[in-house]
C-alpha positions in Angstrom: 0.0 -0.1 0.0 1.2 3.2 -1.3 0.1 6.1 1.1 2.6 9.5 0.2 -0.6 10.8 -1.4 -3.8 10.2 -3.3 -2.7 9.4 -6.7 -0.5 6.7 -5.2 -3.3 5.1 -3.4 -5.4 5.0 -6.1 -3.0 3.2 -7.7 -2.7 0.6 -4.7 -6.2 -0.2 -5.5 -5.6 -1.5 -9.0 -2.3 -3.3 -8.0 -4.6 -5.0 -4.8 -7.4 -5.9 -7.5 -5.4 -7.3 -10.3 -3.3 -9.1 -7.5 -6.1 -10.8 -5.4 -9.3 -10.9 -8.1 -7.2 -11.7 -11.0 -9.4 -15.1 -11.3 -12.8 -12.8 -11.7 -13.6 -11.7 -15.2 -16.4 -9.1 -14.1 -17.7 -7.1 -11.3 -20.5 -9.2 -11.5 -18.6 -12.3 -10.7 -16.6 -10.6 -7.7 -20.3 -9.7 -6.1 -21.3 -13.7 -6.4 -18.2 -14.5 -4.3 -18.3 -11.7 -2.1 -18.1 -13.1 1.4 -15.5 -15.6 0.4 -13.3 -12.3 -0.5 -13.8 -10.6 2.4 -13.7 -13.2 4.6 -11.5 -12.6 8.3 -8.9 -15.6 7.4 -9.2 -17.1 11.3 -12.6 -16.7 10.7 -13.1 -20.6 12.5 -10.7 -20.1 15.3 -12.8 -17.0 16.9 -13.7 -17.4 20.7 -15.5 -14.6 23.1 -12.8 -12.1 24.0 -10.5 -12.5 27.0 -9.0 -9.2 27.5 -11.2 -6.9 27.7 -10.9 -4.5 30.8 -13.9 -3.6 32.8 -14.4 0.0 34.1 -16.1 0.2 37.0 -15.9 2.4 40.3 -12.7 2.2 41.9 -9.8 4.0 43.6 -8.2 3.2 39.7 -11.1 4.9 38.2 -10.6 8.1 40.2 -7.2 8.3 39.3 -7.8 7.8 35.7 -10.7 10.1 35.6 -8.2 13.0 36.7 -5.8 12.1 34.6 -8.7 12.4 31.9 -9.3 16.1 33.3 -5.8 16.8 33.2 -5.4 16.2 29.4 -8.1 18.1 28.8 -7.3 21.2 30.6 -3.9 20.9 29.5 -5.3 20.9 25.5 -3.1 17.6 25.4 -6.0 15.7 23.3 -6.5 16.1 19.5 -10.4 15.8 19.0 -11.3 14.5 15.7 -14.9 14.4 14.6 -15.5 12.2 11.5 -18.5 13.8 9.2 -17.7 12.6 5.7 -20.7 10.2 5.8 -24.1 11.0 3.4 -26.4 9.0 5.6 -27.9 7.2 2.6 -30.3 5.3 4.7 -31.5 8.7 5.9 -32.0 10.1 2.7 -31.2 13.6 4.0 -27.6 14.8 2.8 -25.0 15.2 4.9 -24.9 13.9 8.3 -23.1 17.4 9.6 -26.2 19.8 8.0 -29.0 17.6 9.5 -31.3 19.5 11.7 -33.9 19.0 14.2 -36.7 20.5 11.5 -35.3 17.9 9.0 -36.7 15.1 11.5 -40.0 16.9 12.6 -40.7 19.8 11.0 -42.4 20.9 14.4 -39.7 20.7 16.4 -40.1 23.5 19.1 -36.4 23.8 20.4 -32.7 24.7 18.9 -32.7 24.3 15.3 -28.7 24.0 15.1 -27.4 21.5 13.0 -25.8 18.1 14.0 -22.3 19.2 13.8 -22.4 22.6 15.0 -24.5 20.8 18.3 -21.9 18.2 18.7 -19.0 20.8 18.9 -20.8 23.2 21.0 -21.2 20.4 23.6 -17.9 19.5 23.8 -17.3 23.2 24.5 -19.7 23.4 26.6 -18.4 20.8 29.0 -14.8 21.9 28.3 -16.0 25.4 29.8 -17.8 23.5 33.1 -14.8 21.6 33.6 -12.2 25.1 34.1 -14.9 26.4 36.0 -15.2 23.4 38.1 -11.3 23.6 38.4 -11.1 27.0 39.3 -9.6 28.1 36.0 -10.2 30.9 32.8 -12.8 28.7 30.8 -11.5 30.7 27.9 -8.0 30.1 28.4 -8.6 26.1 28.5 -10.6 26.3 25.5 -8.2 28.0 23.5 -5.6 25.1 23.7 -7.7 22.7 22.3 -7.2 21.0 19.3 -9.6 19.8 16.5 -9.3 17.6 13.1 -13.1 17.9 11.0 -13.5 15.3 7.9 -15.9 15.8 5.5 -17.4 15.2 2.3 -15.4 17.1 -0.6 -18.8 18.7 -1.9 -19.7 20.5 1.6 -15.8 21.0 3.2 -16.0 25.0 2.7 -19.3 25.2 4.4 -18.1 23.3 6.9 -15.1 25.0 7.8 -16.6 28.2 7.4 -19.7 27.5 9.6 -17.1 26.2 12.2 -14.7 29.2 12.2 -17.9 31.4 12.0 -18.9 30.1 15.5 -16.3 28.9 17.7 -13.3 31.3 16.3 -13.6 33.5 19.5 -12.7 30.6 22.2 -10.9 28.3 20.0 -8.1 30.2 17.7 -8.4 29.6 14.0 -5.0 27.9 14.2 -6.1 25.0 16.3 -8.4 24.2 14.2 -7.6 21.3 11.3 -9.8 20.2 8.5 -10.0 17.5 6.0 -12.3 16.7 2.6 -12.5 12.8 2.3 -11.8 12.0 -1.2 -14.0 10.3 -3.2 -12.9 7.4 -6.0 -14.3 5.9 -9.1 -15.0 2.4 -9.4 -13.1 -0.7 -11.4 -14.0 -2.5 -13.8 -12.2 -5.5 -16.3 -10.4 -3.4 -19.1 -11.7 -5.9 -22.5 -8.1 -5.1 -24.5 -5.8 -5.9 -21.5 -8.0 -7.9 -18.9 -6.9 -5.7 -16.2 -8.8 -4.0 -14.1 -8.9 -0.5 -14.1 -10.6 2.9 -13.4 -13.9 3.2 -15.1 -14.2 7.6 -15.1 -17.5 7.1 -16.4 -18.7 5.4 -13.1 -20.0 7.2 -10.1 -17.0 8.9 -7.5 -17.7 7.3 -4.1 -15.9 7.4 -0.4 -14.0 4.3 0.4 -15.2 3.9 4.2 -13.4 5.1 7.3 -10.2 3.3 6.4 -9.7 5.2 3.7 -10.4 8.3 5.6 -7.8 7.3 8.3 -5.4 6.4 5.6 -5.6 9.6 3.7 -4.5 11.6 7.0 -1.4 10.2 7.1 -0.6 11.7 3.3 1.2 14.4 1.9 -1.4 17.9 1.3 -4.6 16.6 2.4 -5.3 18.1 5.9 -5.7 22.3 6.1 -6.2 25.0 8.8 -7.6 28.1 7.3 -8.0 31.4 8.9 -11.0 33.2 10.2 -12.9 35.1 6.7 -10.3 33.9 4.9 -10.8 31.1 1.9 -7.1 30.2 1.5 -6.3 26.8 2.3 -3.0 26.5 4.0 -2.3 22.2 3.6 0.0 20.1 6.1 2.8 17.9 4.7 2.8 14.4 6.6 6.1 15.5 8.5 4.1 18.6 9.8 1.1 16.6 10.8 2.8 14.1 12.5 4.7 16.5 14.3 1.1 18.1 16.0 0.5 14.1 16.5 3.8 13.8 18.2 2.7 16.5 20.8 -0.6 14.9 21.8 -1.7 12.5 24.3 -4.3 11.1 22.7 -5.9 11.5 19.5 -9.8 10.6 19.8 -11.8 9.8 16.5 -15.9 10.6 17.2 -18.4 9.5 14.4 -20.6 12.3 14.0 -23.8 9.9 14.2 -23.3 8.7 18.0 -26.3 10.5 19.8 -25.2 9.8 23.1 -22.2 12.3 22.5 -25.1 15.2 22.5 -25.3 14.8 26.0 -22.2 13.6 27.2 -18.9 14.6 25.2 -16.3 14.3 27.8 -15.6 10.6 29.1 -12.8 11.7 31.6 -12.4 8.0 32.8 -11.7 6.5 29.3 -9.3 9.6 28.2 -7.4 9.1 31.3 -7.5 5.3 30.5 -5.8 5.9 27.1 -3.6 8.2 28.2 -2.3 5.9 30.7 -2.1 3.2 28.7 -0.3 5.0 26.0 2.3 5.1 28.6 2.4 1.5 28.9 3.0 1.2 25.0 -0.8 0.7 23.6 -1.1 2.8 20.1 -5.0 1.9 20.1 -7.8 2.0 22.6 -11.2 0.5 21.8 -14.5 0.5 23.7 -16.8 -2.6 23.6 -20.0 -2.3 24.2 -23.3 -4.8 24.0 -25.9 -5.1 20.7 -29.2 -4.4 20.9 -31.0 -7.7 20.8 -34.0 -5.9 19.9 -32.5 -4.4 17.0 -29.3 -5.4 16.6 -27.0 -3.9 13.9 -23.7 -4.5 12.1 -20.4 -3.5 13.2 -16.9 -4.2 14.4 -17.4 -7.6 16.4 -14.8 -8.1 19.7 -13.6 -11.8 19.5 -10.7 -13.9 20.6 -8.6 -15.1 17.7 -6.9 -18.2 19.0 -4.6 -18.3 15.6 -3.3 -15.1 16.9 -3.8 -15.5 20.3 -5.0 -11.9 21.4 -8.4 -10.5 21.2 -9.3 -8.6 18.1 -12.2 -6.3 16.2 -13.1 -7.6 13.1 -15.5 -5.7 10.7 -18.9 -7.5 10.3 -19.0 -7.6 6.3 -15.6 -10.0 6.7 -17.8 -12.3 9.1 -19.2 -15.1 6.7 -22.2 -16.6 7.7 -22.7 -14.5 11.3 -26.2 -12.2 11.4 -26.1 -9.3 13.1 -27.8 -10.9 15.7 -24.6 -13.3 16.7 -22.6 -10.4 17.3 -23.3 -9.9 20.8 -19.7 -8.0 21.4 -19.1 -4.6 19.2 -16.7 -2.1 18.8 -18.3 1.6 20.1 -18.5 3.7 16.9 -15.1 5.6 18.4 -11.8 5.2 19.1 -8.4 6.5 20.7 -5.3 6.6 19.5 -2.8 7.7 22.9 0.2 7.2 20.6 -1.3 8.8 17.5 2.3 9.5 15.8 3.2 5.7 16.4 -0.2 4.1 15.2 -0.6 6.3 12.1 3.3 5.9 11.2 2.7 2.1 11.3 -0.4 2.6 8.9 1.6 4.7 6.3 4.4 2.1 6.6 2.1 -0.9 6.2 -1.5 0.4 5.1 -5.0 -1.3 5.5 -6.8 -4.5 3.6 -8.9 -3.4 1.4 -12.2 -5.7 1.4 -14.3 -5.4 -1.9 -17.9 -4.2 -2.2 -19.9 -3.9 -5.6 -22.3 -1.1 -6.2 -24.2 -1.2 -9.9 -21.5 -2.5 -11.9 -18.5 -1.8 -10.6 -16.0 -2.8 -8.0 -15.2 -0.1 -4.6 -13.1 -1.2 -2.2 -14.3 -0.2 2.0 -11.0 -0.5 4.1 -12.1 -0.2 8.0 -10.4 2.1 10.2 -10.6 -0.6 13.0 -8.0 -2.6 11.5 -5.3 -0.5 12.8 -6.1 -3.0 16.1 -4.2 -5.5 14.1 -1.4 -2.8 13.3 -0.8 -1.6 16.6 -0.5 -2.8 20.3 -4.5 -2.5 21.4 -6.3 -2.2 24.6 -10.2 -3.4 25.0 -12.6 -2.1 27.7 -16.0 -2.1 28.3 -18.6 -1.0 31.1 -19.8 -2.9 33.5 -23.2 -2.4 32.3 -23.5 -3.0 28.4 -25.5 -0.3 26.7 -26.5 -0.7 23.6 -24.8 1.4 20.5 -27.2 4.7 20.0 -26.7 6.2 16.7 -28.3 8.1 13.7 -28.4 5.5 10.9 -31.5 4.9 9.7 -34.8 6.3 9.8 -35.7 3.9 12.6 -33.0 6.2 14.9 -35.2 9.4 14.5 -37.1 9.3 17.7 -34.0 8.3 19.3 -32.2 11.7 17.5 -35.1 13.8 18.6 -34.6 12.8 22.0 -30.6 13.2 22.4 -31.4 16.9 20.8 -34.5 17.7 23.4 -32.3 16.2 26.1 -29.3 18.8 25.0 -31.8 21.7 24.8 -32.9 21.4 28.4 -29.2 20.8 30.0 -29.1 23.3 32.5 -26.5 26.2 31.2 -26.6 24.8 27.7 -28.9 27.3 26.1 -27.0 30.3 27.7 -24.0 29.0 26.6 -25.2 29.1 23.2 -26.3 32.5 23.3 -22.6 33.4 24.5 -21.9 32.4 20.7 -24.6 34.0 19.0 -25.7 30.2 17.6 -28.8 30.1 19.8 
């Protein structure tokens, strides 16, 4: 896998296809064998996870809570908000821009969009933490560093909304942005017999594994001054220097609804920082599936061949249905040594599972597969809670409930007014 830039990454898709899929004459043949093409090699050697640490109320948890609070107050966390998904099952366009009135036209509360709601909740909770600790909230907020990732078609709009809304509390220099690239589909060239890009195909996002791979390339992440459309792109070396200064990078998925009422989880932040000091490069939270509405996702299991717990994306689990997945990776990850784990990614790359859309071959690499590259720790809560996320129309009631709880949180409305967002 060549992760120098987008062009070399695209060439890697072609090399991969022509090496691994050379026996398949066309995308239709690939579609008929997808389960076998994508299957996890040790699928028949999986057992229940064995090393998942349980977080509970203990003296150690108090220590971790303080470590997490200190990391936030000192600005040692990079907060990554991944908002590139289109929400195709919702049919409402980019999730960053979804407003409560898009889900309920009669919505009576704040109509702030989902992306700004998430960021304002984070800053509101940091503001309150600083007050409790007797520190200047604006000084603490000015130390925070954020990376926001969205689709190419809305990145300028997202950056403008964010800088217009939050530059007064978080300096523009502390904001980084990236537009997740889309790629064409592949087909067989009848003259050469090779897999090639079909430039008449629709361009699609190659999943969140492509997003995390793009971050380590040259010239993909940029900063932008307030009221200035010029983008200042970082080399991969400049980005890695920023990563080396952080105790943890938290990758957060925009569809997680619990985040709207609790953005800061000090215990897990502290756990990630603590594990980073012990040599871990990735920390994954394991939660339960919803037995009434089981979903696909990353399954945590013990791989008896590797002799360790792993997380495997559901489309690599040939023959397993969502109801068979009892231990799921919650849809965010911690990278407590971000320069280390992303350095391994740049060196080795991620597996490329195939997927067929219409008549073309695409790929869907998985961000969670970083757990196969770096030393990874897994933790869970004493009482497992199912994932609460906005993925489909069935999740709209839960989303509206989360919006309502956020609007009713004491002090939140006043905080929005102070930012001219109410």
